[in-house]
C-alpha positions in Angstrom: 98.6 89.3 99.2 96.4 86.1 99.0 96.8 86.2 95.2 100.5 86.7 95.5 100.9 83.9 98.0 98.8 81.6 95.8 101.0 82.2 92.8 104.1 81.7 95.0 102.7 78.4 96.2 102.5 77.4 92.5 106.2 78.0 92.1 106.3 81.5 90.8 107.9 84.6 92.3 105.3 87.3 93.0 106.9 90.7 92.7 105.1 93.7 94.3 105.9 96.8 92.3 105.4 100.5 92.8 107.5 103.7 92.9 105.5 105.3 95.7 103.6 103.1 98.2 102.0 103.7 101.6 103.6 100.7 103.3 105.3 97.3 102.8 103.3 94.2 102.3 103.2 91.4 104.9 103.9 87.9 103.7 106.1 85.2 105.1 106.3 83.4 101.8 109.9 83.6 100.5 108.8 84.0 96.9 106.6 87.0 97.6 109.0 89.9 97.0 108.2 93.5 98.0 110.4 95.1 95.3 108.6 98.4 95.9 110.1 98.8 99.3 113.2 96.6 99.1 115.6 99.4 97.9 116.3 98.0 94.4 113.6 99.7 92.5 114.6 101.6 89.3 112.8 102.7 86.2 114.8 100.2 84.2 113.8 97.4 86.5 110.2 98.5 86.3 110.3 98.2 82.5 112.2 94.9 82.6 109.9 93.2 85.1 106.8 94.5 83.3 108.0 93.2 80.0 109.3 89.8 81.1 106.8 88.6 83.6 104.4 85.7 83.1 101.5 88.0 83.6 100.9 91.4 85.3 98.3 92.2 88.0 97.4 95.9 88.3 94.6 98.4 88.7 93.7 101.2 86.3 97.0 103.1 86.6 99.7 104.0 84.0 101.9 101.0 85.0 99.7 98.7 82.9 101.1 100.3 79.8 104.4 98.4 80.1 103.0 94.9 79.9 100.4 96.1 77.3 103.2 97.4 75.0 105.1 94.1 75.3 102.0 91.9 74.9 102.2 90.4 78.3 98.9 89.1 79.7 97.3 91.5 82.2 94.9 91.0 85.1 93.1 94.3 85.9 91.5 94.6 89.3 89.6 97.5 91.0 88.9 99.0 87.6 86.6 102.0 88.0 85.3 103.3 84.6 83.8 100.3 82.8 83.4 102.1 79.4 87.2 102.7 79.4 88.2 99.1 79.6 91.4 98.5 77.6 89.7 96.6 74.8 93.0 96.4 72.7 94.7 94.1 75.3 95.4 90.8 73.6 95.1 88.6 76.7 93.4 90.3 79.6 91.0 89.7 82.5 89.1 92.5 84.2 87.2 92.8 87.4 86.0 96.1 88.6 84.7 98.1 91.6 81.0 97.9 92.3 79.0 101.0 92.9 76.8 100.9 96.0 73.7 103.1 96.0 73.5 104.0 99.7 70.0 105.5 99.4 68.6 102.3 97.8 70.7 99.8 99.7 71.8 98.0 96.6 74.5 97.8 94.0 74.1 99.7 90.7 73.6 97.4 87.7 76.4 97.3 85.1 74.4 99.1 82.3 73.8 102.1 84.6 77.5 102.2 85.5 78.2 102.4 81.8 76.1 105.5 81.5 77.9 107.5 84.2 80.2 110.1 82.8 82.9 110.8 85.4 86.6 110.7 85.8 87.4 114.4 85.8 87.6 117.0 88.7 83.8 116.7 89.2 83.9 113.0 90.1 83.5 113.5 93.8 80.4 115.8 93.3 78.8 113.3 90.9 79.3 110.4 93.4 78.0 112.6 96.3 74.9 113.6 94.3 74.1 110.0 93.5 75.0 108.9 97.0 77.4 106.4 95.5 80.1 104.4 97.4 82.8 102.6 95.5 83.4 99.1 96.8 86.9 97.7 96.0 87.5 94.1 95.0 87.9 91.7 97.8 91.1 89.6 98.3 89.0 86.6 97.3 87.9 88.2 94.0 91.5 89.2 93.2 92.8 85.7 94.0 90.1 84.1 91.9 90.8 86.1 88.8 94.6 85.6 89.3 94.1 81.8 89.4 92.0 82.0 86.3 94.7 83.8 84.4 97.4 81.3 85.5 95.1 78.4 84.5 94.2 79.9 81.2 97.9 80.3 80.4 98.6 76.8 81.5 95.7 75.5 79.2 93.9 73.9 82.2 91.1 76.4 82.6 87.6 74.9 81.9 84.9 77.2 80.4 81.3 76.2 80.8 78.5 77.1 78.4 77.0 79.2 81.3 80.3 81.1 81.5 80.3 81.8 77.8 76.7 83.1 78.1 77.7 85.4 81.0 80.5 86.9 79.0 78.2 87.5 76.0 75.6 89.1 78.3 78.3 91.5 79.7 79.7 92.6 76.3 76.2 93.0 74.9 75.8 95.9 77.3 78.3 97.9 75.2 76.1 97.6 72.0 76.7 96.0 68.7 79.6 98.3 67.6 81.9 97.4 70.5 85.3 96.1 69.2 87.6 94.1 71.5 90.3 91.6 71.5 88.8 88.0 71.3 91.0 87.1 74.4 89.8 89.9 76.6 87.3 88.7 79.2 85.7 89.7 82.5 86.8 87.5 85.4 84.7 84.3 85.3 84.1 84.0 89.1 83.3 87.8 89.3 80.5 87.4 86.7 79.2 84.2 88.4 78.9 86.1 91.7 77.4 89.2 90.2 74.9 87.9 87.7 72.1 90.0 89.1 74.0 93.1 88.0 74.2 92.0 84.3 71.3 94.2 83.3 
């Protein structure tokens, strides 16, 4: 909601999508539209909105395929499996869940997260064995990466040499053969705040 309200304050309409949602969102801003619960949702409208928006904000669900197909910029939040990042996205920003090691009272470093093989029916067992807790992105993290996308599209985003180095350090974790779109990045503020995990 803070990210949606920030974009609405910049003059955009922020449209909350979804075919099945737990509850409506709470915002008093007139340009934050809860399309998912407003009664006008259709499959056609889903495709139309996903293919005509300025950019799309989503998690690692199938809905992201619509803007990807139409080359709409995408902001991905709460991504879980790092090695499955959609590297073909032409203009994308990612931030992902952190893995908290309860037995060691710390977050798992990114390189170890890359080594985990999960995502099937044994995921809960793997997490239980490792005493792992998934920590979702905060509203502040989501708002920061959303602002970054808007400013990148506006041409007003400023990248520092330190930010370039942090991006390089992250993508180096995948090894020398990792291919990706040149405009695919990890959220700048997310990397700044989690430099200790870039190992």
